[in-house]
C-alpha positions in Angstrom: -0.8 152.9 -202.2 -4.4 153.0 -201.0 -4.6 157.1 -200.6 -2.4 156.9 -204.3 -5.7 155.7 -206.4 -8.2 157.3 -204.8 -8.2 160.4 -208.1 -8.5 156.7 -210.6 -11.7 155.2 -207.9 -12.9 158.7 -208.2 -13.0 158.3 -212.0 -14.5 155.0 -212.4 -17.3 156.0 -210.2 -17.9 159.1 -211.8 -17.6 157.2 -215.2 -20.2 154.9 -213.9 -22.0 157.8 -212.8 -22.2 158.8 -216.3 -22.8 156.3 -218.0 -25.6 155.2 -216.1 -27.1 158.3 -216.3 -26.9 159.0 -219.9 -28.3 155.2 -220.4 -31.6 155.1 -218.0 -32.0 159.4 -218.4 -30.1 161.9 -219.9 -26.2 163.3 -220.1 -25.6 165.4 -216.9 -26.0 168.8 -216.8 -26.8 171.3 -213.6 -26.2 174.7 -214.7 -29.8 174.8 -216.0 -31.5 173.5 -213.3 -30.3 177.2 -211.1 -32.1 178.7 -213.5 -35.5 177.0 -212.5 -34.5 177.4 -209.2 -33.9 181.3 -209.4 -37.3 180.7 -211.8 -39.2 179.1 -209.2 -38.8 181.9 -206.8 -39.2 184.5 -209.2 -43.0 183.1 -210.1 -43.7 182.6 -206.5 -43.0 187.0 -206.5 -44.9 187.1 -209.6 -47.1 184.3 -210.2 -48.3 185.7 -213.8 -44.6 184.6 -214.7 -45.2 181.2 -216.2 -49.0 180.1 -217.8 -49.7 176.8 -219.2 -50.7 177.4 -223.2 -51.5 174.5 -224.6 -50.7 176.1 -228.1 -46.7 175.4 -226.7 -45.1 172.2 -227.0 -44.6 171.9 -223.2 -47.9 173.1 -222.3 -46.1 176.7 -220.3 -45.0 179.4 -222.2 -43.3 183.1 -220.4 -43.1 186.6 -220.4 -39.5 185.3 -219.6 -37.7 185.3 -223.9 -35.3 182.5 -221.6 -38.1 180.7 -219.8 -40.3 180.3 -223.0 -37.6 179.3 -225.1 -37.5 175.2 -226.4 -41.2 175.5 -226.6 -41.9 176.7 -223.0 -39.3 173.7 -222.2 -37.9 175.4 -219.5 -41.0 177.6 -218.0 -42.7 174.4 -217.6 -39.6 172.9 -215.5 -40.4 176.6 -212.9 -44.2 175.0 -212.7 -43.0 171.6 -212.1 -39.7 172.3 -210.5 -39.4 168.9 -209.2 -37.8 166.8 -211.4 -34.7 164.6 -212.4 -32.7 167.7 -212.1 -33.5 168.8 -209.0 -33.0 165.9 -207.4 -29.8 164.9 -209.1 -28.3 168.3 -207.6 -30.1 167.4 -204.1 -28.1 164.0 -204.5 -24.9 165.6 -205.1 -25.1 168.0 -202.0 -26.2 164.8 -200.0 -23.2 163.2 -201.8 -20.7 165.3 -200.8 -21.6 165.4 -197.1 -22.0 161.9 -196.6 -18.7 161.5 -198.5 -17.4 164.1 -196.2 -18.9 162.5 -192.8 -17.6 158.8 -194.0 -14.4 159.2 -195.3 -10.6 159.4 -193.8 -9.2 162.0 -192.0 -10.6 165.5 -191.5 -9.3 168.9 -192.5 -7.5 170.9 -189.4 -9.5 174.3 -188.7 -7.8 176.1 -190.5 -7.6 174.0 -193.6 -11.9 174.4 -193.9 -11.6 178.3 -194.1 -8.9 177.8 -196.9 -5.7 175.7 -198.4 -2.4 176.1 -196.4 -1.2 177.1 -200.0 -3.9 180.1 -199.9 -2.9 181.0 -196.6 0.3 181.6 -197.6 -0.1 183.7 -200.4 -2.6 185.4 -198.7 -3.7 185.4 -195.0 -6.0 182.9 -192.7 -9.1 185.7 -193.2 -12.2 184.1 -194.8 -13.5 186.7 -196.2 -10.9 187.7 -199.1 -11.3 183.7 -199.3 -14.6 183.3 -199.8 -15.7 186.6 -201.8 -12.7 185.2 -204.6 -14.4 181.5 -204.2 -17.9 183.1 -205.0 -16.8 185.1 -207.7 -15.2 181.7 -209.0 -18.4 180.6 -208.9 -20.0 182.6 -210.0 -17.8 183.6 -213.3 -18.6 180.0 -214.6 -22.3 180.1 -213.5 -22.6 182.8 -215.4 -19.8 181.5 -218.3 -21.5 178.4 -218.5 -25.1 179.8 -219.0 -23.7 182.2 -221.8 -22.4 178.8 -223.3 -25.6 177.2 -222.9 -24.5 174.2 -220.9 -22.2 173.8 -217.7 -18.8 172.7 -216.8 -20.5 168.6 -216.0 -23.1 168.7 -219.5 -20.1 170.4 -221.9 -17.3 168.5 -220.3 -17.7 165.1 -219.2 -21.4 164.8 -220.7 -19.5 165.9 -223.7 -16.3 164.3 -224.1 -18.5 160.9 -222.9 -20.3 161.4 -226.7 -17.5 162.6 -228.3 -18.4 165.5 -228.6 -15.4 167.5 -230.5 -16.8 171.3 -228.3 -17.2 168.7 -225.4 -13.1 167.9 -226.0 -12.3 172.0 -226.5 -14.2 173.1 -224.0 -12.0 170.4 -221.7 -8.9 171.8 -223.0 -9.8 175.7 -222.5 -10.7 174.8 -219.3 -7.8 173.0 -217.8 -5.7 175.5 -219.5 -7.6 178.9 -218.0 -7.3 177.1 -215.2 -4.1 176.1 -215.0 -2.5 180.2 -215.9 -5.0 181.3 -213.0 -3.5 179.1 -210.7 0.3 179.8 -211.9 -0.6 183.7 -211.7 -2.5 183.5 -208.1 -0.1 180.9 -206.1 3.7 181.9 -207.6 5.7 179.0 -208.2 7.5 178.7 -204.2 4.4 180.4 -202.6 3.0 177.8 -201.0 6.2 176.0 -199.4 7.3 179.4 -197.4 
């Protein structure tokens, strides 16, 4: 019975984490941190990318229009990347690692490369699996930036704040995910 309720315990823990984050700091969202990380690397190569500018709201500006928007808020984060969002992203990676080493049964070597349903449909070569996972992640991140946020910001934080756009985004995400899964893993392919 305990294993069957893991999703419920995880959901309750996630809800409390979001509630605490909103109460103490701000709603959760992480895709912007990827933009900030890109900007920090770019700023190492091109030191004039972000400059101090007392006329902007944040005190920073950039030759890049995206970093300069919102009064130079993103430019300020590029100049000073160690902030709440940076720590949050590092904590997510650390938390995933900690969860992996402290919880339950470990996946088999084959399952670490690709789940059984993938292997049954596409074989056990890791390169196609990793390439498709990278492409999927890229498309989600690209779409998130086009939409001005990320799945955690739009869906989870948005729904928690009873945002209509959050609910619409969640419905669209799940409908698209179900359609993609049905297309990739045709019924019966996982049961060979």
